C-alpha positions as CSV (number, residue, x, y, z in Angstrom):
1,M,0.0,0.0,0.0
2,N,3.0,2.3,-0.4
3,V,1.8,3.5,-3.8
4,F,-2.0,3.8,-3.4
5,S,-3.4,4.8,0.0
6,V,-6.9,3.9,1.1
7,G,-7.9,7.5,0.7
8,I,-7.1,7.3,-3.0
9,L,-8.7,3.8,-3.6
10,A,-12.1,4.8,-2.0
11,P,-13.0,7.5,-4.5
12,L,-11.7,5.3,-7.4
13,K,-14.1,2.6,-6.3
14,N,-17.0,5.0,-6.4
15,L,-16.1,5.7,-10.1
16,R,-16.9,2.1,-11.1
17,D,-20.0,1.2,-12.9
18,T,-21.3,-2.3,-13.4
19,C,-22.6,-3.2,-16.9
20,A,-26.4,-3.8,-17.0
21,G,-26.0,-6.4,-19.7
22,K,-27.7,-9.6,-18.9
23,D,-24.7,-11.9,-19.4
24,C,-22.0,-9.3,-18.7
25,R,-19.9,-9.0,-15.5
26,V,-17.6,-6.3,-16.8
27,S,-17.0,-3.1,-14.9
28,R,-15.1,-0.1,-16.3
29,L,-13.4,2.8,-14.7
30,R,-14.2,6.4,-15.6
31,N,-11.3,8.1,-17.2
32,P,-10.3,10.6,-14.5
33,L,-8.5,12.8,-17.0
34,M,-11.5,13.1,-19.3
35,N,-14.1,13.0,-16.5
36,R,-16.1,10.5,-18.5
37,K,-16.4,6.8,-18.8
38,T,-16.5,4.5,-21.8
39,G,-19.7,2.7,-22.8
40,I,-23.2,4.1,-23.2
41,R,-26.2,4.7,-21.0
42,L,-29.7,3.6,-21.9
43,G,-32.2,5.2,-19.5
44,N,-30.9,4.6,-16.0
45,E,-28.7,1.7,-17.0
46,W,-25.1,1.7,-18.3
47,F,-23.5,-0.8,-20.8
48,C,-19.8,-1.4,-21.1
49,G,-19.7,-2.0,-24.8
50,D,-21.4,-2.4,-28.2
51,E,-22.6,-6.0,-27.8
52,C,-24.2,-5.5,-24.4
53,F,-25.9,-2.3,-25.6
54,R,-27.1,-3.9,-28.8
55,Q,-28.6,-7.0,-27.1
56,V,-30.6,-4.9,-24.6
57,L,-31.7,-2.4,-27.2
58,E,-33.1,-5.1,-29.3
59,I,-35.1,-6.5,-26.4
60,R,-36.4,-3.0,-25.5
61,I,-37.5,-2.2,-29.0
62,R,-39.4,-5.5,-29.3
63,Q,-41.1,-4.9,-26.0
64,M,-42.1,-1.3,-26.8
65,R,-43.4,-2.3,-30.2
66,K,-45.5,-5.0,-28.7
67,I,-47.0,-2.6,-26.2
68,A,-47.7,0.1,-28.9
69,S,-49.5,-2.5,-31.0
70,T,-51.9,-3.3,-28.2
71,K,-53.1,0.3,-27.9
72,G,-56.4,1.2,-29.2
73,P,-57.2,3.1,-32.4
74,R,-56.5,6.8,-32.7
75,R,-58.7,9.1,-30.6
76,K,-61.4,10.8,-32.7
77,S,-62.4,14.4,-32.4
78,R,-65.8,15.1,-30.8
79,L,-67.3,17.0,-33.7
80,P,-66.4,17.0,-37.5
81,L,-64.5,20.0,-38.6
82,G,-66.9,20.8,-41.5
83,L,-69.9,20.9,-39.1
84,L,-68.1,23.1,-36.7
85,L,-67.2,25.6,-39.4
86,L,-70.8,25.4,-40.7
87,S,-72.3,26.1,-37.3
88,R,-70.0,29.1,-36.8
89,G,-71.1,30.6,-40.1
90,C,-67.7,30.3,-41.6
91,I,-68.9,28.3,-44.6
92,T,-72.2,27.5,-46.3
93,N,-73.8,24.1,-47.0
94,A,-72.8,24.4,-50.7
95,Q,-69.2,25.2,-49.9
96,L,-69.0,22.3,-47.5
97,A,-70.5,20.0,-50.1
98,A,-68.0,21.2,-52.8
99,A,-65.0,20.7,-50.4
100,L,-66.1,17.2,-49.4
101,D,-66.6,16.3,-53.0
102,Q,-63.0,17.4,-53.8
103,Q,-61.7,15.5,-50.8
104,R,-63.4,12.3,-52.0
105,Q,-61.8,12.8,-55.5
106,L,-58.3,14.0,-54.6
107,G,-57.8,13.2,-50.9
108,G,-56.2,15.6,-48.4
109,T,-57.6,17.2,-45.3
110,L,-60.8,19.1,-45.2
111,G,-59.3,22.1,-43.6
112,Q,-56.6,22.5,-46.1
113,I,-59.1,22.0,-49.0
114,L,-61.4,24.7,-47.6
115,C,-58.4,27.1,-47.3
116,E,-57.2,26.3,-50.9
117,M,-60.8,27.0,-52.2
118,N,-60.7,30.4,-50.3
119,F,-63.8,29.5,-48.3
120,V,-62.1,30.0,-44.9
121,T,-58.9,31.4,-43.4
122,E,-56.2,29.3,-41.7
123,Q,-57.1,31.0,-38.4
124,E,-60.7,29.9,-38.7
125,V,-59.6,26.3,-39.4
126,A,-57.2,26.4,-36.4
127,S,-59.8,27.8,-34.1
128,A,-62.3,25.1,-35.1
129,A,-59.6,22.3,-34.8
130,A,-58.8,23.6,-31.3
131,T,-62.5,23.2,-30.3
132,Q,-62.5,19.7,-31.8
133,W,-59.6,18.6,-29.7
134,G,-60.2,20.7,-26.6
135,C,-56.9,22.5,-26.6
136,P,-55.7,26.1,-27.2
137,V,-54.6,27.8,-30.4
138,F,-51.0,28.8,-30.3
139,R,-50.6,32.3,-31.7
140,P,-46.9,33.4,-31.7
141,K,-46.3,37.1,-31.2
142,S,-43.6,37.0,-33.8
143,S,-42.2,34.6,-36.4
144,L,-41.8,31.1,-35.0
145,G,-38.2,30.6,-34.1
146,Q,-36.1,27.5,-33.5
147,V,-37.2,25.7,-30.3
148,Q,-34.3,23.9,-28.5
149,A,-36.3,20.8,-27.8
150,R,-35.7,19.0,-31.1
151,I,-38.2,16.8,-33.0
152,P,-37.0,14.9,-36.1
153,T,-38.2,16.5,-39.4
154,A,-39.7,13.2,-40.6
155,L,-41.9,13.0,-37.6
156,M,-43.0,16.7,-37.9
157,N,-44.0,16.1,-41.5
158,M,-45.7,12.8,-40.8
159,Y,-47.9,14.2,-38.1
160,T,-48.0,17.9,-39.2
161,M,-46.7,19.1,-35.9
162,V,-43.8,21.3,-34.6
163,P,-42.4,22.2,-31.2
164,A,-44.1,25.5,-30.7
165,H,-42.7,26.8,-27.4
166,Y,-40.5,25.6,-24.6
167,S,-40.4,26.9,-21.1
168,V,-37.1,26.4,-19.3
169,S,-38.5,27.1,-15.8
170,S,-41.2,24.5,-16.0
171,N,-39.5,22.1,-18.5
172,K,-42.8,22.2,-20.5
173,L,-42.8,21.7,-24.3
174,L,-45.8,23.0,-26.3
175,V,-46.3,20.8,-29.4
176,G,-48.4,22.4,-32.1
177,F,-50.5,20.2,-34.5
178,V,-52.3,21.4,-37.6
179,H,-54.9,18.7,-38.2
180,R,-55.3,16.3,-35.3
181,I,-53.7,15.7,-31.9
182,E,-51.5,12.6,-31.8
183,H,-51.5,11.6,-28.2
184,Q,-49.3,8.5,-28.6
185,V,-46.7,10.7,-30.4
186,L,-46.9,13.3,-27.6
187,Q,-46.0,10.6,-25.1
188,T,-43.1,9.4,-27.2
189,I,-41.7,13.0,-27.5
190,E,-42.0,13.2,-23.7
191,D,-40.1,10.0,-23.2
192,I,-37.3,11.0,-25.6
193,T,-36.9,14.7,-24.7
194,C,-37.7,14.3,-20.9
195,C,-39.9,17.4,-21.3
196,I,-43.5,17.7,-20.1
197,T,-45.5,17.9,-23.3
198,E,-48.8,19.7,-23.9
199,P,-50.7,19.9,-27.2
200,C,-51.9,23.0,-29.0
201,V,-53.2,23.8,-32.5
202,I,-51.2,25.9,-35.0
203,T,-52.0,27.2,-38.5
204,C,-50.7,25.5,-41.6
205,G,-48.7,28.6,-42.3
206,H,-46.9,28.5,-39.0
207,F,-46.2,24.8,-39.6
208,R,-44.6,25.4,-42.9
209,E,-42.5,28.3,-41.5
210,T,-41.2,26.2,-38.7
211,I,-40.3,23.3,-40.9
212,Y,-38.4,25.6,-43.2
213,H,-36.3,26.9,-40.3
214,S,-35.9,23.5,-38.7
215,V,-34.4,21.6,-41.7
216,A,-31.1,23.5,-41.5
217,H,-30.7,22.5,-37.9
218,S,-31.9,18.9,-38.2
219,N,-29.5,16.0,-37.5
220,D,-31.7,12.9,-38.2
221,V,-31.5,9.9,-40.4
222,T,-34.6,8.0,-41.7
223,F,-34.6,4.3,-42.6
224,D,-37.4,2.7,-44.6
225,G,-38.4,-0.9,-44.8
226,I,-36.5,-2.1,-41.7
227,S,-39.0,-3.8,-39.4
228,S,-36.7,-6.3,-37.5
229,A,-35.9,-5.3,-34.0
230,A,-32.5,-7.0,-34.4
231,E,-31.6,-5.0,-37.5
232,I,-32.8,-1.7,-35.9
233,A,-30.6,-2.4,-32.8
234,R,-27.6,-3.3,-35.0
235,I,-27.8,0.0,-37.0
236,A,-28.4,2.1,-33.8
237,Q,-25.4,0.4,-32.1
238,S,-23.2,1.1,-35.1
239,Y,-24.2,4.8,-35.2
240,A,-23.7,5.1,-31.4
241,S,-20.2,3.7,-31.8
242,Q,-19.3,5.9,-34.7
243,I,-20.3,9.2,-33.0
244,G,-19.2,8.2,-29.5
245,A,-22.7,8.5,-28.0
246,E,-22.9,8.8,-24.3
247,E,-26.6,8.1,-23.9
248,A,-29.4,6.6,-25.9
249,R,-33.2,6.9,-25.6
250,I,-35.8,4.9,-27.5
251,G,-39.5,5.4,-28.3
252,V,-42.1,3.9,-30.6
253,C,-44.7,6.1,-32.4
254,R,-47.5,4.7,-34.4
255,D,-45.3,4.6,-37.6
256,Y,-41.7,4.8,-36.4
257,V,-39.1,3.5,-34.0
258,W,-37.2,6.6,-32.7
259,V,-33.7,6.2,-31.4
260,R,-32.0,9.3,-30.0
261,L,-28.2,9.2,-29.5
262,N,-26.9,12.0,-27.3
263,R,-23.3,13.2,-27.2
264,E,-22.4,16.4,-25.4
265,D,-26.0,17.6,-25.5
266,Y,-26.3,17.4,-29.3
267,P,-28.7,14.6,-30.4
268,T,-28.6,12.4,-33.4
269,D,-32.0,11.0,-34.2
270,L,-32.5,7.7,-36.1
271,L,-36.0,7.0,-37.4
272,F,-37.0,3.5,-38.6
273,S,-40.3,3.3,-40.6
274,I,-41.9,0.1,-39.3
275,S,-44.5,-2.2,-40.8
276,G,-45.7,-5.7,-40.2
277,D,-46.8,-7.5,-37.1
278,P,-44.3,-7.1,-34.2
279,S,-45.3,-10.6,-32.9
280,E,-43.6,-12.0,-36.1
281,D,-40.4,-10.3,-35.1
282,H,-40.8,-11.8,-31.6
283,N,-41.3,-15.3,-33.1
284,V,-38.2,-14.9,-35.3
285,A,-36.1,-13.9,-32.3
286,R,-37.2,-17.1,-30.4
287,N,-36.3,-19.5,-33.2
């Protein structure tokens, strides 16, 4: 003990972390010079290396997909948008009939069609949509700027939503939707960002403006046609290793598996467009 005293060994022992991998017994020391440790953290657990991280990530993705698949259908609004606008005197019966006919022929959302036909304004549609979903309309005092709580561009486009406002003091993120409130997606955003999320309604114009400014700051990669949890985990592990990620978070939306890799507070988002029955993936893993 002439080299290391007990007083030195005690704090070194406290710097040790045990890998949470199921079959791993490895512990690693933090690098005292860099004030960080090797490996990666997933939630509240730490993993010593690529293989341990990949194995657990695959299990978590499979579990989360299975839970997401058992959730009921999307919530429906309490009153159709067209009837709301009609009852408010924003449109006539003839205008509603014309818009519905165009929707049947060309698809699209009724609110957008009514605006394109110059029957209503975007503010009138947003106000009616807010009544539909029982949440407020977000009216920015100035041009929508970049909100620090990032949401991948692919998700924003898929669900026509944007981060509208973030309060540092309350850690509350206001997420603005144009057409419908996606509650499952809200929960996933909350899990990934660790913010308290609340929905609001924004106009289509505000959505387009925010998307335009967000693209330049985005750092996300989208993968199509990869439904296997094993393949998703392998790709995520490879990216985590390449960028030296310190932490990973995962979430499952209705249409995507979302993996966020954090390094020095700058996230890299991986989105996997999923399809098929998650039980099939589970059966493959068992064989």
